[in-house]
C-alpha positions in Angstrom: -11.3 30.0 -6.2 -8.8 30.4 -9.4 -11.2 28.0 -11.5 -13.5 31.4 -12.2 -16.7 29.1 -12.7 -19.0 31.8 -11.0 -21.5 33.4 -13.4 -20.2 31.2 -16.2 -21.2 28.3 -14.4 -24.3 29.6 -13.3 -25.1 30.3 -17.1 -24.2 26.9 -18.4 -26.1 25.0 -15.8 -29.3 26.7 -17.0 -28.8 25.1 -20.4 -28.1 21.6 -18.8 -31.4 20.2 -19.1 -33.0 17.4 -20.6 -35.4 17.3 -23.4 -38.9 19.0 -22.4 -41.5 20.0 -25.1 -41.6 20.7 -28.4 -42.8 24.0 -29.2 -41.6 26.0 -26.6 -40.4 29.3 -28.7 -37.8 32.2 -28.3 -37.1 35.2 -30.5 -37.4 34.8 -34.0 -39.3 31.9 -33.7 -36.2 29.7 -32.8 -37.2 26.8 -30.9 -35.8 26.4 -27.6 -36.7 22.8 -27.3 -36.6 21.0 -30.5 -38.9 18.3 -31.7 -36.7 15.4 -31.0 -36.7 16.4 -26.9 -33.2 18.1 -27.6 -32.3 21.8 -26.0 -31.3 24.4 -28.6 -29.4 26.5 -25.9 -28.8 29.2 -29.1 -31.9 29.6 -29.8 -33.0 33.8 -29.8 -28.9 34.5 -30.1 -27.1 36.1 -32.7 -23.7 34.5 -33.3 -21.9 37.1 -31.4 -23.9 36.0 -28.4 -26.0 38.6 -28.0 -29.9 38.4 -28.3 -31.4 38.7 -31.6 -33.7 41.7 -32.7 -32.7 43.3 -29.4 -30.6 46.8 -29.0 -30.2 46.5 -25.1 -29.6 50.0 -25.1 -32.8 51.1 -26.3 -34.4 49.8 -23.1 -31.9 50.0 -20.4 -30.5 53.5 -19.0 -27.3 52.8 -17.2 -25.9 54.5 -13.9 -23.6 57.4 -15.2 -20.8 55.8 -12.8 -21.2 52.3 -14.2 -17.9 52.5 -15.4 -16.2 53.2 -12.0 -18.5 51.7 -9.5 -17.4 52.7 -5.9 -16.9 49.9 -4.1 -16.4 50.2 -0.1 -13.8 48.3 1.7 -16.3 47.0 4.2 -18.4 45.2 1.3 -15.2 42.9 -0.3 -12.7 42.8 2.3 -11.9 39.2 3.5 -10.6 38.9 7.0 -8.0 36.0 7.7 -10.7 34.4 10.0 -12.7 33.8 6.8 -9.5 32.4 5.1 -8.9 30.0 7.9 -12.3 29.0 8.2 -12.4 28.0 4.2 -8.8 26.5 4.6 -10.0 24.1 7.3 -12.9 23.5 5.3 -11.1 22.4 2.7 -8.7 20.4 4.9 -11.7 18.7 6.1 -11.7 16.6 3.3 -8.5 14.7 3.7 -9.6 13.8 7.0 -8.5 10.5 8.0 -9.9 8.0 10.8 -8.0 5.9 13.4 -9.9 3.1 15.1 -9.3 3.1 18.6 -10.1 -0.1 20.8 -8.4 0.0 23.7 -10.2 2.4 25.8 -13.5 3.3 26.9 -15.9 5.6 25.4 -16.0 9.2 26.8 -18.1 12.1 26.2 -17.2 14.0 23.0 -15.9 10.7 21.2 -17.0 9.8 17.9 -18.2 6.1 17.9 -19.2 3.3 15.5 -22.2 1.0 16.6 -24.6 -1.5 15.7 -28.0 -1.1 17.9 -31.4 -2.6 17.7 -34.3 -1.2 19.6 -36.8 -3.7 20.9 -40.5 -2.9 22.8 -41.9 -5.7 24.9 -39.2 -7.9 23.6 -40.3 -7.4 19.9 -38.0 -5.3 17.5 -39.7 -2.2 16.2 -39.6 -0.3 12.6 -36.9 2.1 12.0 -35.4 1.0 15.5 -32.0 -0.4 13.8 -28.9 0.4 12.2 -25.4 -1.0 11.5 -21.9 1.0 11.3 -23.9 4.0 12.6 -21.6 6.7 13.1 -22.2 9.2 16.2 -20.8 11.8 18.2 -21.5 11.5 21.7 -22.8 15.1 22.8 -23.4 16.5 19.6 -26.0 14.2 18.0 -29.2 14.0 18.7 -31.1 10.7 20.3 -33.4 9.7 23.0 -32.9 10.8 26.1 -30.4 8.5 27.9 -29.2 6.4 24.9 -25.8 8.3 24.2 -24.9 8.9 28.0 -25.5 5.1 28.7 -22.9 4.2 26.1 -20.1 6.3 27.5 -17.8 4.1 29.6 -18.1 0.8 27.7 -15.6 -0.5 25.7 -15.4 -1.4 21.8 -16.4 -4.7 21.3 -18.9 -4.7 24.1 -22.4 -5.7 23.5 -25.1 -4.4 25.8 -28.4 -3.3 26.7 -29.6 0.3 27.6 -33.1 1.3 29.0 -34.9 4.2 27.5 -38.3 6.1 27.5 -39.3 7.9 24.5 -40.3 12.0 25.2 -44.2 12.2 25.9 -44.0 14.2 22.8 -42.3 12.3 19.9 -43.5 13.8 16.6 -41.2 11.2 14.5 -43.7 8.3 15.5 -46.6 9.6 18.1 -47.3 5.8 18.8 -44.1 5.4 20.9 -44.7 8.7 22.6 -43.8 7.9 26.8 -43.1 4.2 25.6 -40.3 2.4 27.3 -37.8 0.4 25.2 -34.8 -2.0 25.5 -31.6 -0.8 22.8 -29.1 -4.0 22.6 -25.7 -2.1 21.4 -22.8 -3.2 20.0 -19.6 -0.7 19.9 -17.3 -1.5 16.8 -15.0 1.2 17.7 -13.8 4.7 19.0 -13.0 6.8 15.8 -10.4 9.4 16.2 -9.9 12.3 13.5 -6.8 13.7 12.3 -6.1 16.2 9.6 -2.7 16.4 7.6 -0.8 18.9 8.3 -0.7 22.0 6.1 2.7 22.4 4.2 3.7 23.5 1.0 4.5 20.2 -0.4 0.6 19.0 0.7 -0.7 22.2 -1.3 1.6 21.4 -4.2 0.3 17.8 -4.6 -3.3 18.3 -3.5 -4.3 21.7 -4.7 -2.2 22.3 -7.8 -5.7 22.1 -10.1 -6.5 25.8 -7.9 -3.2 27.0 -9.2 -1.8 27.0 -5.5 1.7 26.3 -5.4 2.6 26.7 -0.9 0.5 27.8 1.9 1.3 31.4 1.4 0.4 31.5 -2.5 -2.7 29.6 -1.6 -4.1 32.1 1.5 -2.7 35.0 -1.1 -4.9 33.7 -4.0 -7.8 32.7 -2.0 -8.0 35.8 -0.2 -8.0 37.6 -4.1 -10.3 35.4 -5.7 -12.9 35.8 -2.6 -12.5 39.6 -2.6 -13.2 39.7 -6.2 -16.2 37.5 -6.0 -17.2 40.2 -3.5 -16.5 42.7 -5.8 -18.8 41.3 -8.5 -21.8 40.8 -6.0 -21.6 44.1 -5.3 -21.6 45.5 -8.8 -24.0 43.0 -10.0 -26.5 44.3 -7.1 -25.3 48.3 -7.7 -26.5 47.5 -11.5 -29.9 46.3 -10.5 -30.7 49.1 -8.0 -29.1 51.8 -10.1 -30.0 51.0 -14.2 -33.7 51.6 -15.3 -35.4 49.3 -17.6 -37.9 50.6 -19.6 -39.5 47.6 -21.0 -38.4 43.8 -20.8 -39.2 42.5 -24.9 -42.0 39.8 -24.4 -39.7 37.4 -26.3 -37.1 37.8 -24.0 -39.2 36.9 -20.9 -40.1 34.0 -23.0 -36.7 32.8 -23.4 -35.9 33.1 -19.8 -38.9 31.6 -18.8 -38.2 28.3 -21.1 -34.7 28.4 -19.4 -36.2 28.1 -16.1 -38.7 25.5 -17.0 -36.2 23.6 -18.5 -33.8 23.9 -15.5 -36.8 22.1 -13.1 -37.1 19.3 -15.6 -33.6 18.8 -15.0 -34.0 18.8 -11.5 -37.0 16.7 -11.6 -35.1 14.1 -13.6 -32.3 14.1 -11.3 -34.5 13.1 -8.4 -36.6 10.6 -10.5 -39.8 12.5 -10.7 -42.4 13.4 -12.8 -41.8 17.5 -13.7 -45.6 18.2 -12.2 -44.7 16.0 -9.4 -41.7 18.0 -8.5 -43.3 21.2 -9.6 -45.8 20.8 -6.9 -43.7 19.4 -4.0 -40.8 21.9 -4.5 -42.0 25.0 -6.5 -45.8 24.8 -5.5 -46.9 24.7 -9.1 -49.4 22.6 -11.0 -47.7 23.2 -14.3 -45.3 24.6 -16.5 -47.5 27.9 -17.1 -48.5 28.2 -13.4 -44.6 28.1 -12.5 -44.2 31.0 -15.0 -46.8 32.8 -13.3 -45.6 32.1 -9.9 -41.9 32.9 -10.9 -42.8 35.8 -12.8 -41.0 38.3 -10.8 -37.7 36.1 -10.7 -37.7 35.6 -14.5 -38.6 39.4 -14.8 -35.5 40.1 -12.8 -33.3 37.5 -14.6 -34.1 39.1 -18.2 -33.7 42.6 -16.9 -30.1 41.8 -15.7 -29.1 40.1 -18.9 -30.4 43.2 -20.7 -28.4 45.2 -18.6 -25.4 43.2 -19.2 -25.5 43.3 -22.7 -26.3 47.3 -22.6 -23.0 47.7 -21.1 -21.3 45.3 -23.7 -22.8 47.8 -26.6 -21.8 50.7 -25.0 -18.1 49.5 -24.3 -18.1 47.8 -27.3 -17.2 44.4 -25.3 -17.1 41.1 -27.6 -17.0 37.6 -27.3 -14.7 37.1 -30.2 -13.3 33.8 -31.1 -9.9 34.8 -29.7 -12.0 36.1 -26.2 -13.7 33.0 -25.7 -10.4 30.6 -26.0 -8.4 32.9 -24.2 -11.4 33.1 -21.3 -11.0 29.4 -20.6 -7.2 29.3 -21.1 -6.7 31.8 -18.6 -9.7 30.5 -16.0 -8.6 26.6 -16.5 -12.4 26.1 -17.0 -11.1 23.4 -19.9 -9.2 22.9 -22.9 -11.8 21.6 -24.7 -13.8 24.6 -25.7 -15.1 23.1 -29.1 -16.4 20.0 -27.0 -18.8 22.7 -25.1 -19.8 24.2 -28.4 -20.6 20.7 -29.7 -23.0 20.5 -26.5 -24.3 23.9 -26.3 -23.7 25.5 -29.7 -21.3 28.4 -30.1 -23.7 31.2 -29.5 -24.4 30.1 -26.4 -21.1 29.8 -25.2 -20.6 33.4 -26.3 -23.2 34.8 -24.2 -22.0 32.8 -21.2 -18.8 34.0 -21.9 -20.0 37.8 -22.8 -21.4 38.1 -19.8 -18.3 37.2 -17.9 -16.2 39.9 -20.1 -18.5 42.3 -19.1 -18.5 41.6 -15.5 -14.6 41.5 -15.2 -14.4 44.8 -17.2 -16.8 46.6 -14.2 -14.6 44.5 -11.6 -11.2 46.1 -13.4 -12.8 49.6 -13.9 -14.2 49.9 -10.2 -13.0 52.2 -7.5 -12.1 50.3 -4.7 -11.9 51.5 -0.8 
């Protein structure tokens, strides 16, 4: 969309971590994780956002055509059907419900019900719900459950008889067992989506920079195609550049960033880091994670080296003015200082430098 948060948001997200362990080091022995548990996002970075002690072009051989990468039309073109799908998805956030109380339930209806299940007259665990939203003919329940609701009226309370399937992995003890459900239909729900008009776009999507339906479609198509072009360029660079070596300090930095990302994820789930790594990553410790994710860590490090090598060769710099202009032009924030206070100026410059390089390559690509 008009808020081009793509690569920048990914880079910034990598820094949005809670504290991890003191002692993790980056280039030039500068700590990524401070003794007080906070993260030094700018560890190992120069004032211009490049990596300390590393001249990327010493390690990277770029493809000869990196400044004129040919992007085939089929790799970036966005069809009207895709635009329609994305608009429908956005409009689904504005869907309004209307309660219908004066007709019987029909196949395909969305309904709101309460129910309680009984086996031999005793309510069983996990067999009750209130204000359950269900779509007849779409949602999956015990065979015969939804079909027996058809024809009943909102406000009506009644019993239905069902038999659990012979194979019921959710609770094998109920397999093949007869049950009775007491049902109360609260309402039938009809969904309606507002008409997409110029006024609706201007009022509800002004944050995207869209002023009318036509403007919305045009800019959405342009942004989606630009994203596709950027993705193709990223893949092209990785496949056609040669990285002779990745400095160990650079790998350490990427590994520490991944470790901190998982710590942040664990915190969001209210889990200990080791529990999160075991459950979601298949690793028993940070070091085990780094070993298992070594290929991913190396790939990300190689990508960052390639980006910095292009910046070196084409004299692309994330100057103070360039950073300010980037945020203003992409309407990401009007308070760059607040970001710098949180992440550090060097880290912000690294994030913006990556975006400036990608923008440069996108602008110079040969399309069609």
